[in-house]
C-alpha positions in Angstrom: -5.1 2.3 -10.6 -4.4 2.0 -7.0 -1.2 0.2 -5.5 -1.8 -2.7 -3.4 -0.8 -0.9 -0.1 -2.7 2.4 -1.0 -5.6 1.6 1.4 -2.9 2.4 4.1 -3.4 6.3 3.4 -7.0 6.0 3.7 -6.5 4.2 6.9 -4.7 7.1 8.3 -7.5 9.3 7.4 -6.8 11.0 4.4 -8.3 10.7 0.7 -5.8 9.2 -1.9 -6.0 11.2 -5.3 -4.6 9.8 -8.4 -4.1 11.9 -11.5 -3.7 9.9 -14.9 -3.1 11.9 -18.4 -5.5 10.1 -21.0 -3.2 11.3 -24.0 -5.4 9.7 -26.7 -8.7 11.8 -25.5 -6.3 14.8 -24.3 -8.2 14.7 -20.9 -7.2 14.1 -17.2 -8.3 11.3 -15.4 -8.7 11.7 -11.5 -9.4 9.1 -8.8 -10.1 9.1 -5.2 -9.6 6.5 -2.9 -11.4 7.1 0.1 -13.6 5.7 2.7 -17.5 6.1 2.4 -20.1 4.8 5.1 -17.5 2.1 6.1 -16.7 1.1 2.6 -13.7 1.9 0.9 -14.4 3.1 -2.5 -12.6 4.5 -5.6 -14.4 7.3 -7.6 -13.8 9.3 -10.6 -13.8 13.4 -10.6 -11.9 14.2 -13.4 -12.6 14.8 -17.1 -12.1 11.0 -18.2 -14.2 8.5 -16.4 -13.4 4.8 -15.8 -13.3 2.6 -18.6 -15.1 -1.0 -18.0 -11.7 -2.6 -18.1 -10.5 -0.1 -15.3 -13.8 -1.0 -13.6 -12.8 -4.7 -13.1 -9.5 -3.9 -12.0 -10.4 -1.5 -9.5 -13.2 -4.0 -7.9 -10.2 -6.5 -7.7 -8.0 -4.1 -5.7 -11.1 -3.3 -3.4 -12.1 -6.7 -2.8 -8.4 -7.2 -1.7 -7.8 -4.4 -0.1 -11.0 -4.3 2.2 -10.4 -7.1 4.3 -6.5 -5.9 4.8 -8.0 -2.3 5.9 -10.1 -4.3 8.3 -7.2 -6.4 10.1 -5.2 -3.1 10.7 -8.1 -1.0 11.9 -9.2 -3.6 14.6 
């Protein structure tokens, strides 16, 4: 999961990749935090996708980060 200030990497113009190993499933979970058409988003590109619980946590992160992202960008 992204940390509260990880949006700053995207704001600087870089995508942020987060790697995590799912030991139970023996797969790698990769998430990319990036801007897409003016929206901050986190997408899965690894072997293991997001669980419903993760999706809820991700949405909370995005909801909290986007207003902060806009403050600094202006």
